C-alpha positions in Angstrom: 9.4 -4.8 7.0 6.2 -6.7 7.8 5.0 -4.1 10.2 5.6 -1.3 7.7 3.9 -3.2 4.9 0.9 -3.9 7.2 0.5 -0.2 8.0 0.9 0.9 4.4 -1.7 -1.7 3.4 -4.1 -0.4 6.1 -3.8 3.2 4.7 -4.3 2.1 1.2 -7.3 -0.2 2.0 -8.9 1.7 4.8 -9.9 5.1 3.7 -13.7 5.3 3.6 -16.5 7.1 1.9 -19.2 8.9 3.9 -22.7 7.9 4.9 -25.2 9.5 2.6 -24.9 13.2 3.5 -24.8 16.6 2.0 -22.3 17.9 -0.4 -20.2 19.4 2.4 -19.4 16.1 4.2 -18.6 14.5 0.8 -16.1 17.3 0.0 -14.6 17.1 3.5 -13.9 13.4 3.2 -12.5 13.6 -0.3 -10.2 16.4 0.7 -9.1 14.6 3.9 -8.5 11.4 2.0 -6.4 13.3 -0.5 -4.3 14.7 2.3 -3.7 11.3 3.8 -2.6 10.0 0.4 -0.2 12.9 0.2 1.2 12.0 3.7 -0.2 15.1 5.2 -1.5 13.9 8.5 -1.8 17.3 10.1 -3.8 18.7 7.1 -6.0 15.5 7.1 -6.8 15.9 10.8 -7.8 19.6 10.3 -9.9 18.7 7.3 -11.7 15.8 8.9 -12.5 18.1 11.9 -15.1 19.8 9.7 -17.2 16.6 10.0 -18.0 17.4 13.6 -21.2 19.2 12.6 -23.7 17.5 10.3 -25.2 14.2 9.4 -21.8 12.5 9.0 -20.5 13.5 12.5 -20.5 9.9 13.7 -17.8 9.1 11.2 -15.3 11.6 12.7 -13.7 9.2 15.3 -13.1 6.7 12.5 -11.3 9.2 10.3 -9.3 10.5 13.3 -8.3 6.8 13.8 -7.0 6.8 10.2 -4.9 9.8 10.9 -3.5 8.0 13.9 -2.6 5.0 11.8 -0.9 7.3 9.3 1.3 8.7 12.1 2.0 5.2 13.4 3.8 4.4 10.2 6.9 5.8 11.7 6.5 4.0 15.1 8.9 1.2 15.8 6.1 -0.7 17.5 2.7 0.0 16.1 0.9 -2.6 18.3 -0.3 0.0 20.9 -1.6 2.3 18.2 -3.5 -0.6 16.5 -5.0 -1.6 19.9 -6.0 1.9 20.6 -7.6 2.2 17.2 -9.7 -0.9 17.9 -10.8 0.4 21.3 -11.7 3.9 20.1 -13.5 2.7 17.0 -16.1 0.7 19.0 -18.6 3.6 19.5 -18.1 4.6 15.9 -19.2 1.2 14.6 -22.2 1.2 17.0 -23.3 4.6 15.7 -22.7 3.6 12.1 -24.7 0.4 12.5 -27.5 2.3 14.1 -27.5 4.8 11.2 -27.7 1.8 8.8 -30.7 0.4 10.5 -32.4 3.8 10.2 -31.5 4.1 6.5 -31.3 0.5 5.1 -31.7 1.8 1.5 -28.7 4.1 1.7 -26.0 2.6 -0.6 -23.3 5.1 0.5 -23.9 4.2 4.1 -23.4 0.5 3.3 -20.3 1.5 1.4 -18.9 3.4 4.4 -19.5 0.5 6.7 -17.9 -1.9 4.3 -14.7 0.2 4.3 -14.9 0.6 8.1 -15.3 -3.1 8.7 -12.5 -3.9 6.3 -10.2 -1.6 8.2 -11.1 -3.2 11.4 -10.5 -6.6 9.9 -7.0 -5.7 8.8 -6.1 -4.1 12.2 -7.3 -7.3 13.9 -5.4 -9.4 11.5 -2.2 -7.3 12.1 -2.6 -7.9 15.8 -3.1 -11.7 15.3 -6.8 -11.6 16.2 -7.7 -13.9 13.3 -11.2 -15.1 14.1 -12.4 -11.5 14.9 -10.7 -10.4 11.7 -12.5 -13.0 9.6 -15.9 -12.0 11.2 -15.2 -8.3 10.4 -14.1 -9.2 6.9 -17.4 -11.0 6.3 -19.3 -8.0 7.5 -17.3 -5.8 5.1 -18.1 -8.1 2.2 -21.8 -8.1 3.1 -21.9 -4.3 3.2 -20.0 -3.9 -0.2 -22.4 -6.4 -1.8 -25.4 -4.6 -0.4 -24.1 -1.2 -1.6 -23.7 -2.6 -5.1 -27.1 -4.2 -5.0 -28.8 -0.9 -4.0 -26.8 1.1 -6.6 -25.2 -1.0 -9.4 -23.6 2.2 -10.8 -21.7 2.8 -7.6 -18.2 2.1 -8.8 -16.8 2.8 -5.4 -18.3 -0.5 -4.2 -16.0 -2.2 -6.8 -13.0 -1.0 -4.8 -14.1 -2.9 -1.7 -15.2 -6.0 -3.6 -12.1 -6.0 -5.8 -9.8 -5.6 -2.8 -11.6 -8.5 -1.0 -11.4 -10.8 -4.1 -7.7 -10.1 -4.6 -6.8 -10.4 -0.9 -8.6 -13.7 -0.3 -7.3 -15.2 -3.5 -3.7 -14.5 -2.3 -4.1 -16.2 1.1 -1.5 -19.0 1.3 -0.1 -21.4 3.9 -1.9 -22.6 7.0 -4.5 -19.8 6.8 -5.9 -20.9 3.5 -8.1 -23.8 4.8 -9.4 -21.7 7.6 -10.3 -18.8 5.3 -12.0 -21.2 2.9 -14.2 -22.4 5.7 -15.1 -19.0 7.0 -15.3 -16.8 4.0 -16.4 -16.8 0.3 -13.5 -17.5 -2.0 -11.7 -14.8 -3.9 -10.7 -14.5 -7.5 -7.6 -12.7 -8.7 -8.9 -11.8 -12.2 -12.3 -10.8 -11.0 -10.8 -8.7 -8.3 -8.4 -6.9 -10.7 -11.3 -6.1 -13.0 -13.3 -4.6 -10.2 -10.3 -2.5 -9.0 -9.8 -1.3 -12.6 -13.4 -0.1 -12.8 -13.0 1.7 -9.5 -9.7 3.3 -10.5 -11.3 4.7 -13.6 -14.9 5.4 -12.5 -15.2 5.7 -8.7 -15.9 9.1 -7.0 -14.3 8.6 -3.6 -11.9 5.6 -4.0 -10.5 6.0 -7.5 -6.9 6.7 -6.3 -7.1 4.1 -3.6 -8.1 1.6 -6.2 -5.3 2.8 -8.5 -2.8 2.3 -5.7 -4.0 -1.2 -5.1 -4.0 -2.0 -8.8 -0.4 -0.7 -9.1 0.9 -2.9 -6.3 -1.0 -5.9 -7.7 0.5 -5.5 -11.2 4.0 -4.8 -9.8 3.9 -8.0 -7.8 3.0 -9.9 -11.0 5.8 -8.1 -12.8 3.4 -6.4 -15.2 5.2 -3.2 -15.0 4.0 -1.5 -18.2 0.4 -2.0 -17.1 1.1 -0.5 -13.7 2.9 2.5 -15.1 0.0 4.8 -16.1 -1.7 4.5 -12.7 1.7 5.1 -10.9 2.2 8.3 -13.0 -1.2 9.5 -12.0 -0.6 8.9 -8.3 2.8 10.5 -8.3 1.5 13.6 -10.1 -1.4 14.0 -7.7 0.4 13.3 -4.5 4.0 14.7 -4.7 4.3 14.7 -1.0 4.1 10.9 -0.8 7.5 9.4 -1.3 6.1 5.9 -1.8 4.5 7.0 -5.1 7.7 8.8 -6.3 10.0 5.8 -5.6 7.5 3.4 -7.2 7.3 5.5 -10.3 11.1 5.7 -10.7 11.3 1.9 -10.2 8.7 1.4 -12.9 10.4 3.7 -15.4 13.6 1.8 -14.8 11.8 -1.6 -15.3 10.3 -0.4 -18.6 13.6 0.9 -20.0 12.6 4.6 -19.7 15.9 5.6 -18.1 15.8 9.4 -18.6 12.4 9.6 -16.9 13.6 7.3 -14.1 16.6 9.6 -13.5 14.4 12.7 -13.5 12.2 11.2 -10.7 15.3 10.3 -8.7 16.5 13.9 -9.1 13.2 15.1 -7.7 13.5 12.8 -4.7 17.0 14.1 -4.0 15.8 17.7 -4.3 13.0 17.0 -1.9 15.5 15.5 0.6 17.9 18.4 0.2 15.0 20.9 0.7 14.1 19.2 4.0 10.6 18.1 3.0 8.9 16.6 5.9 8.3 13.3 4.2 11.7 13.1 2.6 13.9 13.3 5.8 17.3 11.8 6.4 15.7 8.4 7.0 15.0 8.2 3.3 18.8 8.0 2.5 19.1 4.2 2.3 15.9 4.0 0.2 17.3 6.7 -2.2 20.7 5.0 -2.5 19.1 1.6 -3.2 17.0 3.3 -5.9 20.1 4.8 -7.5 21.7 1.3 -7.4 18.6 -0.3 -9.0 18.5 2.4 -11.8 22.2 1.9 -12.5 21.6 -1.8 -12.7 18.8 -1.3 -15.1 21.1 0.7 -17.3 23.8 -1.9 -17.2 26.2 0.2 -15.1 27.0 -2.6 -12.8 29.9 -1.2 -10.8 28.0 2.0 -10.1 25.1 -0.1 -9.0 27.2 -2.2 -6.6 28.6 1.0 -5.0 25.2 2.4 -4.4 23.9 -0.9 -3.0 26.8 -1.1 -0.6 26.1 2.4 0.6 22.4 1.6 1.0 23.1 -1.5 3.0 25.6 0.4 5.2 23.0 3.1 5.9 20.3 0.6 6.8 17.8 1.4 9.5 15.1 -0.7 11.3 12.4 1.2 9.5 13.8 0.4 6.1 15.2 -3.1 6.7 13.5 -4.2 3.6 15.5 -1.7 1.6 18.7 -3.2 2.9 17.5 -6.6 2.0 16.8 -5.5 -1.6 20.2 -3.8 -1.7 22.0 -7.0 -0.7 19.8 -9.2 -3.0 20.3 -7.0 -6.0 24.0 -6.7 -5.3 24.0 -10.5 -5.5 22.2 -10.4 -8.8 24.8 -7.9 -10.2 27.7 -10.1 -9.1 26.0 -13.0 -10.9 25.7 -10.9 -14.1 29.4 -10.1 -13.8 30.3 -13.8 -13.3 31.3 -13.3 -9.7 29.4 -16.2 -8.1 31.2 -16.3 -4.7 30.5 -12.6 -4.2 26.9 -13.1 -5.3 26.4 -15.9 -2.7 27.7 -13.8 0.1 25.3 -11.0 -0.8 22.3 -13.4 -1.0 23.3 -14.7 2.4 23.6 -11.1 3.7 20.0 -10.5 2.6 18.7 -13.6 4.3 20.4 -12.6 7.5 18.3 -9.5 7.8 14.9 -9.5 9.7 11.9 -10.2 7.5 10.7 -12.6 4.9 9.6 -10.5 2.0 10.2 -10.4 -1.8 13.9 -9.6 -1.4 14.6 -12.6 0.8 12.6 -14.8 -1.7 14.8 -13.6 -4.5 17.9 -14.2 -2.5 16.8 -17.8 -1.7 16.0 -18.4 -5.3 19.3 -17.2 -6.6 21.3 -19.0 -4.0 20.5 -22.2 -6.0 19.9 -20.6 -9.4 22.3 -17.8 -10.4 20.6 -14.7 -11.7 20.9 -14.4 -15.5 19.0 -11.2 -16.0 15.8 -10.8 -18.0 14.7 -9.1 -21.1 13.5 -5.5 -20.5 10.7 -4.4 -22.8 11.5 -1.4 -25.0 9.6 1.8 -24.2 
């Protein structure tokens, strides 16, 4: 689960905007970014190839690297891909920094570099190269700040600044003292406000900011606030199953059960049609979603049946799905007053690889039975 989450985070946080260039490069990068968000790696690669001629040509290796990262999402071991990205990106960073020195007043170029250094920092962090990651992150922050100083109306800079503020504010554990020594502190409220501005006003990064904002609000269980942005993303990028599953989840959490069921039907139809991004590997994820939606409707036995099927169909790629299926089955058993069965399910979730939100929920309810919560009316 952790490897998958890291790669998804990279794709959400890494997509860059161009150096100051003509309209054509800007269109190319916006179109390529949209294809990546729609999980169309082949289309994105073809689109970015149009950067080969023109003033933004030095950015092409970086965008090709992002396509490589998109494809690596399905790899069992992404480490070689991440290392290759770092190695191949070196000349790109040198060229970009040289361009910055030649055009120090170019706000968009500073913005591109901020995104690029931010990507590099996250790849380095994913590989455990923490000190280089912190240095890259500081460079990213400096570039975002400079971009905003040169052009205060540049809402795209708020995406980078907001993501930085939120990410640093959420650092916990042994890394917290180190980060405090090496980097300026973050602020969750300030970061969310910056992401909201980018999501509503930015030119290049509006949907990237929207995706970050949705995940931030879902983590805080502010589901109704996340819903409008999730609807936007799912409508614009129907090829991306992450947005579809997230939207169905949010409809269920906010009591909009017919809409949740309709999205689940669309997912099933895409799977049956053989859509490239909705292959057989999505089966456990789909079954877990059906269980969650049945649980939201109070159909507990149907929920348990789907959770059991999701757990039985588990795969290494979606181990986190199996963990949620087991943890939520435990919650349902608690709601039915079947405590012994609930404990077995929580233990089942904790036996799986990973230490994500599902395992945290399982640990919590091992000691405190799940009693449900009030679902807001639509």
